[in-house]
C-alpha positions in Angstrom: 99.1 -43.1 28.0 97.5 -39.9 29.2 94.4 -38.4 27.6 92.6 -35.1 28.3 90.0 -32.8 26.8 90.6 -29.2 25.7 87.9 -26.8 24.8 88.3 -23.5 22.8 86.1 -20.5 23.1 84.9 -20.7 19.5 83.2 -24.0 19.7 86.2 -26.2 18.6 86.7 -29.3 20.6 90.2 -30.9 20.6 90.7 -34.4 21.7 94.4 -35.4 22.4 95.6 -39.0 22.7 99.4 -38.9 22.9 100.6 -37.2 19.8 97.2 -37.6 17.9 94.9 -34.6 17.9 91.3 -34.8 16.6 89.2 -31.7 16.1 85.4 -31.6 16.3 84.0 -28.3 15.0 80.8 -27.1 16.6 78.3 -24.4 15.6 79.5 -20.8 15.8 77.8 -18.5 18.3 74.9 -16.3 17.3 76.2 -13.2 15.4 73.5 -10.7 16.5 71.3 -10.1 19.4 67.5 -10.5 18.9 65.7 -7.3 17.8 62.2 -6.0 17.7 59.9 -4.0 15.5 57.7 -0.9 15.7 54.6 -0.8 13.6 51.7 1.6 13.5 49.7 4.3 11.8 49.8 8.1 11.7 46.5 10.0 11.6 46.2 13.6 10.3 43.6 16.0 9.0 43.1 16.3 6.1 43.8 12.6 5.5 46.2 13.2 2.6 48.7 14.6 5.2 49.2 11.2 6.7 51.3 10.1 3.7 55.1 10.9 3.4 55.5 11.3 7.2 59.0 10.3 8.5 58.7 8.2 11.7 62.0 7.6 13.4 63.7 6.7 16.7 65.2 9.9 18.1 68.3 8.5 19.8 69.9 5.0 19.6 73.2 3.8 20.8 75.8 2.6 18.4 77.7 3.7 15.3 76.0 3.1 11.9 77.5 2.8 8.4 75.6 4.2 5.5 74.3 1.6 3.0 76.3 0.5 0.1 73.3 0.9 -2.2 72.7 4.5 -3.1 69.0 5.7 -2.9 67.8 7.9 -5.7 65.5 10.9 -6.3 64.2 10.9 -9.8 63.0 13.9 -11.8 60.2 12.5 -14.0 57.0 14.1 -15.3 58.1 17.4 -13.8 58.1 16.0 -10.3 60.7 14.8 -7.8 60.0 11.1 -6.8 59.9 10.2 -4.1 58.6 13.4 -2.6 60.1 12.5 0.8 63.3 10.4 1.2 64.6 9.4 4.6 68.3 8.4 4.8 71.0 7.6 7.3 73.6 10.3 7.8 76.6 9.8 5.5 74.5 8.3 2.7 75.2 9.2 -1.0 72.0 10.1 -2.9 71.8 9.9 -6.7 69.7 12.5 -8.5 68.3 11.3 -11.9 66.7 13.2 -14.8 64.2 11.1 -16.8 62.5 14.1 -18.4 63.3 15.3 -21.9 64.0 18.7 -20.5 66.9 20.0 -18.4 66.6 20.1 -14.7 68.5 21.5 -11.7 68.8 20.5 -8.1 69.6 22.9 -5.3 68.8 23.4 -1.6 68.7 26.5 0.6 69.4 24.3 3.6 72.6 22.7 4.9 75.2 24.7 3.1 73.0 26.0 0.2 74.3 23.5 -2.3 73.6 23.6 -6.0 74.2 20.5 -8.1 74.0 22.3 -11.4 71.8 21.7 -14.4 71.8 18.5 -16.5 69.8 16.7 -19.2 67.9 13.5 -19.6 69.8 10.4 -18.7 72.4 12.2 -16.7 73.0 11.8 -12.9 74.4 13.8 -10.1 75.3 12.6 -6.6 75.7 14.2 -3.1 76.8 12.9 0.2 74.6 14.0 3.1 77.1 14.2 6.0 74.9 16.2 8.5 71.6 15.3 9.9 68.6 17.6 9.2 65.8 18.4 6.7 66.9 19.4 3.2 64.5 20.9 0.7 65.1 19.9 -2.9 64.2 22.5 -5.5 64.7 23.1 -9.2 65.6 26.6 -10.3 64.2 26.0 -13.8 60.8 24.7 -12.6 59.9 26.4 -9.3 56.8 24.2 -8.9 59.0 21.2 -8.2 60.0 20.3 -4.6 61.0 17.4 -2.4 62.5 16.7 1.0 65.5 14.6 2.2 65.4 13.9 5.9 68.8 12.8 7.2 68.8 10.9 10.4 71.5 9.7 12.9 70.4 6.1 13.1 68.8 3.6 10.7 65.6 3.1 12.7 63.1 5.0 10.5 60.3 4.6 8.0 58.2 6.8 5.7 54.4 6.3 5.9 52.4 5.1 2.9 49.3 6.7 1.6 47.3 5.3 4.5 49.7 6.5 7.1 51.1 3.1 7.9 54.7 2.3 8.7 57.0 -0.4 10.1 60.5 -0.2 11.5 62.4 -3.5 11.8 65.7 -4.5 13.5 65.4 -2.2 16.5 67.4 -3.2 19.6 65.3 -3.9 22.7 64.9 -0.8 24.9 62.9 2.3 25.6 62.9 5.1 23.0 61.3 8.3 21.9 59.6 8.0 18.5 59.2 11.2 16.4 57.0 11.9 13.4 58.0 14.6 11.0 55.7 16.1 8.3 56.3 19.0 5.9 52.9 20.5 6.6 52.1 19.6 10.2 53.8 19.9 13.6 56.1 17.2 14.8 54.8 14.7 17.3 56.7 12.5 19.7 55.7 9.4 21.7 57.5 7.0 24.0 57.9 3.4 22.8 59.3 0.2 24.3 60.7 -2.4 22.0 61.1 -6.1 23.1 63.2 -8.8 21.6 61.3 -10.7 18.9 58.2 -8.6 19.4 56.3 -5.9 17.5 55.2 -2.8 19.3 52.1 -1.2 17.8 51.9 2.6 17.9 49.2 5.2 17.0 50.4 8.8 16.4 48.4 11.9 15.6 49.7 15.0 13.8 48.0 18.4 14.0 48.6 21.8 12.6 
């Protein structure tokens, strides 16, 4: 009687004795390569300008699908919230109205779109297919404004009130990091990401 071992590429071991075959299933290979993180703080003067800064990797290899969950901009207490929303190109954004007055959403950027006017509890949506910065305005209440920053990869974050941010899941490599602010000049800085590590960055914005 002849016996031999046969190995498959997916971790399945087949042992054959004559006409009898036994299969021993091993663990599947890892599904993703290790990634790293970028964390840091943006400083600015006055200090209030360090909030709502979009920090992002300028270029990253790969193709990226927009998230299934749709982010939202709410119109509440006569303000857009959040004031700055960063999204991946191709993402659908929902626009809500939680005020007891009618609101409008339009932008003079990226095709000059106007979503119309609607009342409390209603929703409008828009797909942002092109990267760029889009001002969000209301033609009924000119004091209202917000920004949607559309990016080509998912490696981005928006700073909190203290200017802090964290970007997870970044593939190892060398990149350029950019900080965008509605009031201050953009800043860039080189950054190197290592697998399983966190790279700490300090960025400064000026007028």
